[in-house]
KOLMAR-154975 format. One record per atom (N, C-alpha, C): x, y negated, z; residue in three letters. Coordinates in steps of 0.05 Angstrom, whole numbers, plus 5000, padded with zeros to 4 digits. Example, Ala and Ser with C-alpha at 12.3 -4.5 7.8 and 13.67 -1.06 7.14 Angstrom:
// KOLMAR-154975
526451145156ALA 524650905156ALA 526450665156ALA 525750455142SER 527350215143SER 525849995157SER 
// end
This chain:
// KOLMAR-154975
501750245000MET 500050005000MET 501849755000MET 500849554986VAL 502249294985VAL 500549084999VAL 501848925017LYS 500348705030LYS 501748445024LYS 500248255014VAL 501347995006VAL 499647775018VAL 500847545024SER 499247315034SER 500347055021SER 498546855021ALA 499246595009ALA 498146375027ALA 499646155032PRO 498745945050PRO 496745755037PRO 495445595054GLY 493645385044GLY 495245135037GLY 493744915032LYS 495044665022LYS 494044425037LYS 495744215036LEU 494943945044LEU 496343745026LEU 495043535019PHE 496343315004PHE 497443115023PHE 499943045020LEU 501142835037LEU 500942565024LEU 501342554998SER 501242294984SER 500942324954SER 499342144942GLY 499042154913GLY 496442264903GLY 494442284922GLU 491842374914GLU 490642214890GLU 489142344874TRP 487742234851TRP 489642164829TRP 491742004834SER 493541924811SER 494942174800SER 495142384816ILE 496442634807ILE 494942754783ILE 492442694780LEU 490842804757LEU 491842704730LEU 493242474730GLU 494442384705GLU 497242504701GLU 497642614677VAL 500142744671VAL 502542554675VAL 504542654689GLY 507042504694GLY 507142364721GLY 504842344734ASN 504742224761ASN 505542424782ASN 507242354801PRO 508042544822PRO 506242534847PRO 506242744862GLY 504842754888GLY 506742894907GLY 506242854933ILE 507743004954ILE 505743194968ILE 506443454967VAL 504543664975VAL 505943824997VAL 504243925016ALA 505244115036ALA 503644365037ALA 504944585042ALA 503444835047ALA 502944845077ALA 500544955085VAL 499944985113VAL 499545275121VAL 500145335146ASN 500145615154ASN 497345725160ASN 495545685141LYS 492845805142LYS 492845985117LYS 493146245121ARG 493746425099ARG 491346595090ARG 491346665064VAL 489546865054VAL 491147125049VAL 490047345057TYR 491447605055TYR 490147795035TYR 491847955023VAL 490848155003VAL 492248415007VAL 490748635007ASP 491848905007ASP 491249034980ASP 493249164969VAL 492749314944VAL 493849604948VAL 492149794942SER 492950074946SER 491950254924SER 492850504923ASP 492050684902ASP 489050744903ASP 487850754880SER 485050834878SER 484851134877SER 482751244888THR 482351534888THR 481051634862THR 480051444846ASP 478851514820ASP 479951324798ASP 478651304776GLU 479651134754GLU 478550844755GLU 477250784778LYS 475950524780LYS 477750324796LYS 477050064793ILE 478149854810ILE 476049814832ILE 476949824857HIS 475049784880HIS 475649524893HIS 473649354896ILE 474049074906ILE 472549034932ILE 474048934952THR 472848854977THR 473648564984THR 471748394988ILE 472348114996ILE 470948075023ILE 472548105044ARG 471348095071ARG 469947835077ARG 471047615068ASP 469847345074ASP 466947325065ASP 466247475043PHE 463547455032PHE 461947715036PHE 463047885053ASP 461548135060ASP 461048305035ASP 463048305017ILE 462848474993ILE 464648714998ILE 463548964996HIS 465149205003HIS 465049404981HIS 467349494973ASP 467649714953ASP 465949674928ASP 466249444916LEU 464849384891LEU 466649504869LEU 465449684853LYS 466949834833LYS 466849694806LYS 469149704792ALA 469249574766ALA 471249724747ALA 470849684721GLY 472749774702GLY 473849544686GLY 476049574672PHE 477249354657PHE 477649454628PHE 476549294609ASP 476549384581ASP 478849254565ASP 480749134580GLY 483049004566GLY 482548704563GLY 480048624568ASP 479448334566ASP 477848244590ASP 475948404598GLU 474148324619GLU 473648544640GLU 473348454665LEU 472648634687LEU 469648684686LEU 468848934684LYS 465949004683LYS 465149144708LYS 463349024723PHE 462349144748PHE 460449364742PHE 460449574759GLU 458649804754GLU 455749744759GLU 455249544775ARG 452449474780ARG 451949174774ARG 449549104771GLU 448748824765GLU 449148664791GLU 450548434789LEU 450948264812LEU 448748044813LEU 447947964837ASN 446147744839ASN 447647484837ASN 446347254836GLU 447647004831GLU 449746934853GLU 449046994878LYS 450946934899LYS 453447104896LYS 453047364890GLU 455347544886GLU 457147454863GLU 455847364842LYS 457447264819LYS 459247034827LYS 458146854843GLN 459646624853GLN 461846714872GLN 461146894890ASP 463046994910ASP 465447154898ASP 464947274875THR 467047444862THR 468447294840THR 467647044835LEU 468746894812LEU 471746894811LEU 473046804833PHE 476046784832PHE 477447054833PHE 476347244847MET 477447514848MET 477347634820MET 475047624807LYS 474747734780LYS 476647604761LYS 476847344761ALA 478647204742ALA 481547274748ALA 482247294773SER 485047364781SER 485847644771SER 484047834775ILE 484548114767ILE 484948114736ILE 483147984722GLU 483247974693GLU 485947854683GLU 486747634695THR 489247514688THR 491647694693THR 491747814717ALA 493947994724ALA 494148234705ALA 491848354699LEU 491848594682LEU 492448534653LEU 491548304644LYS 492248224616LYS 495248174614LYS 496348054635TYR 499247994635TYR 500848254635TYR 499948444652LEU 501448704655LEU 501148874630LEU 498848884618GLY 498449064595GLY 497949344604GLY 499949474616ASN 499549744627ASN 499049724657ASN 496949844667TRP 496349834695TRP 495050094704TRP 494950124731LYS 493750364742LYS 491450274761LYS 489450444764PRO 487150364781PRO 488050314810PRO 486550134823PHE 487350064850PHE 484949974867PHE 485449974893LYS 483449854911LYS 484649584920LYS 483049374921ILE 484049114930ILE 482048994950ILE 483248884971GLU 481648774993GLU 482848505000GLU 481148295003SER 482248035011SER 480647925035SER 482047765051TRP 480747625073TRP 482247375080TRP 480847175090GLY 482146915096GLY 480946795121GLY 480846945143GLU 479646835168GLU 481146585177GLU 483646565171GLU 485246345181GLU 484346075168GLU 483146095144THR 482345845130THR 479645755139THR 478445895158VAL 475745825168VAL 475945765198VAL 474445575207ILE 474345525236ILE 471445545245ILE 471145615271GLU 468445645281GLU 467745415299GLU 465545275291ILE 464645045307ILE 461645095314ILE 461145085340GLU 458345125349GLU 457145385337GLU 458845595337GLY 457845855327GLY 457645885297GLY 458345675282LYS 458145695253LYS 460945685241LYS 461445855221LYS 463945865207LYS 464045645186LYS 466245485186LYS 466545265168LYS 469145275153LYS 469145205127LYS 471545175112LYS 472644895117LYS 475244865120VAL 476244595127VAL 477744465104VAL 477744575080GLY 478944445058GLY 481944505055GLY 482744745061PHE 485544825058PHE 486144975031PHE 484244965013GLY 484745084987GLY 484745384987GLY 482845505001SER 482845795003SER 482345934976SER 480945804958SER 480545934932SER 483145954916SER 484745744917ALA 487445754904ALA 489245954917ALA 489245954944ALA 490946144959ALA 490146434952ALA 487446484950SER 486546754943SER 487446834915SER 487246654896VAL 488146714869VAL 491046784868VAL 492746624882VAL 495646674883VAL 496146944896VAL 494847004919ALA 495347254933ALA 494447494917ALA 492147474904VAL 491047694888VAL 492947764865VAL 493747554850ILE 495547594827ILE 498247704836ILE 499347594857ALA 501947684867ALA 501647974878ALA 499448034891GLY 499048304902GLY 498848514880GLY 497448454859ILE 497148644836ILE 499848674822ILE 501248454818LEU 503948484805LEU 505848654822LEU 505848594848LYS 507648744867LYS 506849044867LYS 504249104867PHE 503249384867PHE 504249524842PHE 504649374820HIS 505549494795HIS 508649474792HIS 510049424815GLY 512949434814GLY 514349174805GLY 512748954803GLU 513948704794GLU 515148544817GLU 517248394812ASP 518448214832ASP 516547984837ASP 516147924863ILE 514547684869ILE 516147484887ILE 518647544892GLU 520147384912GLU 522047174899GLU 523147234876SER 525247054864SER 523946794854SER 525646604849ALA 524746344839ALA 523346374812ALA 524446554795GLN 523246604769GLN 520446734772GLN 520346924791ALA 517747064796ALA 515646864806ALA 516446674824LYS 514546484834LYS 513446304812LYS 515246234793LYS 514346064771LYS 512246214754LYS 512746464751LYS 510846634735LYS 508146654750LYS 508246704777ILE 505846724793ILE 504346464792ILE 505846234795TYR 504445974794TYR 502945944767TYR 504346004745LYS 503045964719LYS 500646134715LYS 500846394722LEU 498546574720LEU 496246474738LEU 496846394762ALA 494746304781ALA 493646034772ALA 495245864761ALA 494345594752ALA 492345634729ALA 493045804710ILE 491245864687ILE 488545964698ILE 488746164716THR 486346284727THR 484546084742THR 485745934760HIS 484245754777HIS 483045524761HIS 484745414743TYR 483845184726TYR 481445254709TYR 481545484696PHE 479345554678PHE 476845654694PHE 477345794716ALA 475145884733ALA 473545654745ALA 474945424750GLN 473645184761GLN 472345014740GLN 472545094715GLY 471444924694GLY 473244714684GLY 475844774683LYS 477944594673LYS 478044324688LYS 477944344715VAL 478444104731VAL 480644164752VAL 481843954762GLY 483843984783GLY 486643964772GLY 488543914790SER 491343884782SER 492944134788SER 491844334801ALA 493144584809ALA 495344534830ALA 495244304844PHE 497244264866PHE 496844464888PHE 494244544892ASP 493744744913ASP 494945014906ASP 494845084880VAL 496145334870VAL 499145324875VAL 500345084871ALA 503245054875ALA 503945084905ALA 502244964922ALA 502744984951ALA 502745284960ALA 500745424950SER 500445714958SER 502645884946SER 503845794924THR 505945954912THR 508645894925THR 509245634927TYR 512045554935TYR 512445504964TYR 510445414979GLY 510745345007GLY 512445095012GLY 512745025038GLY 514344795045GLY 513044525038GLY 514644325036VAL 513844055026VAL 515344005000VAL 513843904980PHE 515143874954PHE 513843654938PHE 515443554918VAL 514343364898VAL 513043534876VAL 510643464869TYR 509143614848TYR 508343434825TYR 508643524801GLN 507543394777GLN 505943614762GLN 503443544755ARG 501843744742ARG 502743794713ARG 501944024703PHE 502344084674PHE 500543914657PHE 501143904631ASP 499343764613ASP 496943944606ASP 494543874616PRO 492344054613PRO 491544094583PRO 491843884567ASN 491143914539ASN 492944114525ASN 495444114532TRP 497344304521TRP 496544584528TRP 495844624554LEU 495044894564LEU 492444994551LEU 490444814549ILE 487944894537ILE 488444974508ILE 490044824494ASP 490744874466ASP 492045154463ASP 493945214481LYS 495345474480LYS 493345704486LYS 491745674507VAL 489845894514VAL 487845934492VAL 486745714481GLU 484645744461GLU 485745824433GLU 488345794430SER 489545874404SER 489746184402SER 489346324424GLY 489546614424GLY 492346714430GLY 494146524438MET 496846614445MET 496746794469MET 498447004470SER 498347194492SER 499147054518SER 498047164540LEU 498547064566LEU 501547064572LEU 502847284565ARG 505747314570ARG 507247094556ARG 506447034531ASP 507946824516ASP 507446554528ASP 504946504538ILE 504446234550ILE 506046204575ILE 506246424592VAL 507746414617VAL 510746374612VAL 511746484590GLU 514646464585GLU 515446194574GLU 513546034565GLN 514145774554GLN 514745574577GLN 516245364570GLU 516545134589GLU 513944974587GLU 512744914610TRP 510244764610TRP 510844464611TRP 509944314591PRO 510544024591PRO 509543884617PRO 511343724628SER 510743554651SER 510743694679SER 510343964679PHE 510244104704PHE 512944084720PHE 512644024746LYS 515044004762LYS 514444064792LYS 516244224804VAL 516144264833VAL 519044224843VAL 519244024861GLU 521943964872GLU 521743974903GLU 523044174916PRO 522744194945PRO 523943944959PRO 522743864981LEU 523843654998LEU 524543775025LEU 526843685036GLU 527743775062GLU 525843675083GLU 524943845102ILE 523143755123ILE 524743675147ILE 524543415155PRO 526043325179PRO 525243485203PRO 527143535221GLU 526643705245GLU 524543585263GLU 524343315264ASP 522443185281ASP 519843115267ASP 519443225243PHE 516943175227PHE 514543285242PHE 512543115247GLU 510043205260GLU 507743155240GLU 506243365236LEU 503843345219LEU 501443415236LEU 499643225240ILE 497243285256ILE 494843275237ILE 493143475240ILE 490943505221ILE 488243485236ILE 486543305228GLY 483943275240GLY 481743325220GLY 479743475228TRP 477543535210TRP 475043375217TRP 473743265197THR 471443085201THR 468843235206THR 468943505205LYS 466543675208LYS 464643645185LYS 465743555162GLN 464043505139GLN 465643605114GLN 464443795099SER 465843895075SER 465343725051SER 467143735032ALA 466843575007ALA 467143744982ALA 465843664961SER 466143804935SER 467943644917SER 470443744914THR 472443594898THR 471643574869THR 470643804858SER 470043804829SER 467843604822SER 465843574840ALA 463743374834ALA 464943094835ALA 466843034853MET 468042774855MET 469842714831MET 471142924821VAL 472942884798VAL 471242814774VAL 468942944771LYS 467242874748LYS 466242584750LYS 465542504774GLN 464642224779GLN 466942024772GLN 469342094779MET 471641924774MET 472141894744MET 471542104729ARG 471842084700ARG 470141864688ARG 467741824700GLY 465941614692GLY 467141344696GLY 468541304719PHE 469941054725PHE 472141004705PHE 473641214698LYS 475841184678LYS 474741094651LYS 472441204644GLU 471241124618GLU 470140844618GLU 468940764641SER 467640504641SER 469540274648SER 471740334663SER 473640124671SER 476540224668SER 477340274643PRO 479940404639PRO 482340234650PRO 482139974649GLU 484439814658GLU 484639814689GLU 482339784702GLU 482339794731GLU 483240064741GLU 482240274728TYR 482940554735TYR 486040584733TYR 487140504710LYS 490040534706LYS 491740384726LYS 490740144732LYS 492239974751LYS 492540104778LYS 490240204789ILE 490340334815ILE 491940594814ILE 491540744793TYR 493041004791TYR 496040944789TYR 496840744774ASP 499640674772ASP 500740584799ASP 499140424814ASN 500040334841ASN 500640574859ASN 498740774858ILE 499141004875ILE 501641164866ILE 501841204840ALA 504141364830ALA 506841224836ALA 506940964834ASN 509440824840ASN 510140834870ASN 508040824886LEU 508340844915LEU 509541124922LEU 508441334909VAL 509541604915VAL 512441614908VAL 513241494886LYS 516141494879LYS 517841354900LYS 516641144913GLU 518041014935GLU 518241194959GLU 516141344965ILE 516141524988ILE 518241744983ILE 518441844959ILE 520342054953ILE 523241954958ILE 523741704949ALA 526441584953ALA 526941554983ALA 524941454998ALA 525241415027ALA 525641675042ALA 524241885032TRP 524442155044TRP 527242255041TRP 528342225017LYS 531042325011LYS 533142165027LYS 532541915033GLU 534341745048GLU 533841775078GLU 531841925086ARG 531041965114ARG 530341705128ARG 529041535112ASP 528241275123ASP 525341305133ASP 525141395159LYS 522641485170LYS 520641255173LYS 521541025181GLU 519740795184GLU 518540715158GLU 520140725137ARG 519240655110ARG 517140865100ARG 517541115106ILE 515641325098ILE 512941265111ILE 512941195137LEU 510441145151LEU 508940895139LEU 510540685134GLN 509340445121GLN 508040505095GLN 509340665079LEU 508340725052LEU 505940915053LEU 505941095072LEU 503541275075LEU 501041115083LEU 501440915100ARG 499240735107ARG 498240575083ARG 500140495067LYS 499440345042LYS 497940525023LYS 498740785022ASN 497340975005ASN 494340985012ASN 493740985038GLU 490940985046GLU 489440735036GLU 490840515037GLU 489540265027GLU 488840284997GLU 490640404982TYR 490140434953TYR 487840624948TYR 487640834965LEU 485441034962LEU 482740904969LEU 482840724989ARG 480440574997ARG 479540404974ARG 481440264962GLU 480840084939GLU 479640244916GLU 480840484911LEU 479940654889LEU 477040734894LEU 476440804919GLY 473740884926GLY 471740664922GLY 472540424931GLN 470740194929GLN 470140114900GLN 472240124884LYS 471940034856LYS 470640244838LYS 471040504845SER 469940724828SER 467140804836SER 466440734862GLY 463940834872GLY 463941114882GLY 466341244881VAL 466641514891VAL 467141494921VAL 465741654937ASN 465941644966ASN 468541774976ASN 470841644971ILE 473441764978ILE 473941745007ILE 474041505017GLU 474541465046GLU 471941425061GLU 471041645073THR 468541635089THR 469141475115THR 467041405129GLU 467341265155GLU 469141425174GLU 468641685175ASP 470241855193ASP 473241855185ASP 473741885159LEU 476541885150LEU 477941625156LEU 476441405153ARG 477641145159ARG 478241125189ARG 476441225205LYS 476841225234LYS 479341395242LYS 479541635231LEU 481841805236LEU 484441665230LEU 484441525207SER 486841385198SER 487441145216SER 485440995223GLU 485940755241GLU 486940835269GLU 485741045280LEU 486541135306LEU 489441235306LEU 490241365285ALA 493041465283ALA 494941225280ALA 494241025264ASN 495940795261ASN 496240635287ASN 494140625303GLU 494240475328GLU 496440575347GLU 497040835346VAL 499040945365VAL 501740985352VAL 502040885327GLY 504740895315GLY 505241105295GLY 503141265288ALA 503441465267ALA 502441335241ALA 502541475219ALA 501341395194ALA 498941575189ALA 496541455189GLY 494141615184GLY 493041575156GLY 492041785145LYS 490841765119LYS 489042015114LYS 487341985094LEU 485842225085LEU 487742405070LEU 486942655066SER 488542845052SER 486942985031SER 487842965006GLY 486243084984GLY 484342894972GLY 482142994960ALA 480342824946ALA 478742634964ALA 478542704990GLY 476942545008GLY 474042635008GLY 472242455016GLY 469442525017GLY 468642695041GLY 470542735059GLY 470142915082GLY 472643085086GLY 472343325095ASP 474643505100ASP 476643375119ASP 479243375112CYS 481343315132CYS 482543045129CYS 483242925152GLY 485042695153GLY 487642795165GLY 489842655159ILE 492342735171ILE 493742495185ILE 495542555203ALA 497242355214ALA 500142465212ALA 501942295203VAL 504742375201VAL 506342195220VAL 508242315235CYS 510042155251CYS 512642325256CYS 514542205270PHE 517042335275PHE 517742325304PHE 515642365320ASP 515842335349ASP 513642505362ASP 514442705378LYS 512542885390LYS 510442745407LYS 511342545423GLU 509442405440GLU 507342245425GLU 508242135402ILE 506341985385ILE 504242195374ILE 505242425366GLY 503542635356GLY 501442715376GLY 502242735401GLU 500442815422GLU 498342595427GLU 499342335425ALA 497442105429ALA 495342105407ALA 496142175382VAL 494242195360VAL 492042395367VAL 492942635375GLU 491042845381GLU 489042755403GLU 490142625423GLU 488442525445GLU 486342335435GLU 487142135419LYS 485341935407LYS 483142075390LYS 484042265374TRP 482142395356TRP 480042565372TRP 481042695392LYS 479242865409LYS 477142685422LYS 478142455433GLU 476242265447GLU 474142165427GLU 474842135402ALA 472942035382ALA 471242255370ALA 471642505380GLY 469842725371GLY 470742885347GLY 473242835338PHE 474242985315PHE 475443255324PHE 475543445305TYR 476543705310TYR 479443725303TYR 481243785322ILE 484043815315ILE 484544095305ILE 485644105280VAL 486144365268VAL 488944465276VAL 488944705288ASN 491544815297ASN 493044925273ASN 494444755258ALA 495944835235ALA 498444665231ALA 500344765217THR 502744615212THR 503844685185THR 506044565177VAL 507244625151VAL 508244915150VAL 507645055129ASP 508545325125ASP 510945325105ASP 513245395115ARG 515645375098ARG 515745595076ARG 514145805080ASP 514046025060ASP 511745985041ASP 512146065017GLY 509946074998GLY 508746344999GLY 507946444975VAL 506846724974VAL 509046914982VAL 508247114998ARG 510347305007ARG 509047585012ARG 510847775014THR 510048045021THR 509948065051THR 507848185062GLU 507648225091GLU 508548505098GLU 510248535118ASN 511148805125ASN 509148945142ASN 
// end
């Protein structure tokens, strides 16, 4: 049996502008992992179990192109198996030769329980599951998943899977976090190039072996005193709906859109330089400025990026000397505070708890996708 896991994600800086090709973002992996077991099948079928959705031993066959379930799925089951199905199809198309297997996934760590109800907190569990499933199937078939070259391959296969399964939206930064781990500079691939290659009928193996225009992952050293505090607003957000809304703003006000996106992208470049120079005070100043740009983007686009709660999280963190900001697309989910002082980190937690926010017990995960012993 093979057991593989992949971490979740958080955005540190560069939200929204990352969607434009060539703009950098700073991304962190967080130690909220999705796990996958792959083992030999006792028959010629693929057996699928997704614990999070209470799906057990769903049998399927693969015809070289599509995974065919043995029974008719209802609408909820179709939705719940969307990423698993797409991931298996991608992995098997890439492999060409494969053997039947049982696969089981679970991601309890990406869920928290509040008042007896299980809630997703926006750590990118769908991307982590895609990465873990693809890596698990490759590993089960004797492929390397540990080397730098192997990680690049896993990222590309998972990015294709996740991007198309989501309806061609997103920057795949979450896929990168789940693959590579740590803190890193990320630039998305050119989506038009990828769509063109996929729709031209080029083989998956050939697409993966090509250099992807604009794609970049550059690890950043994590300072020893780096503190990342994560607060959840108790409100989930739909990123894909917000991205579609933002497209409307781009079409109606292209100059305003470009100006704010350029401001965010240039700011990220300044943070990268400050990070490499270990200029901690400058990093904090720029992260606070990032929040201001995101606030402006929300006001001008009409997209509810910085909710009241996210603004409050950010202001409370700033008051005690940390840099507070929303993380990701906004609209709910998580806010973060960054600082380089344990006492300031504890003061942030105290303030957030007093204000009724949920402190998520998570931190940066230095490992990306990995084999579990």
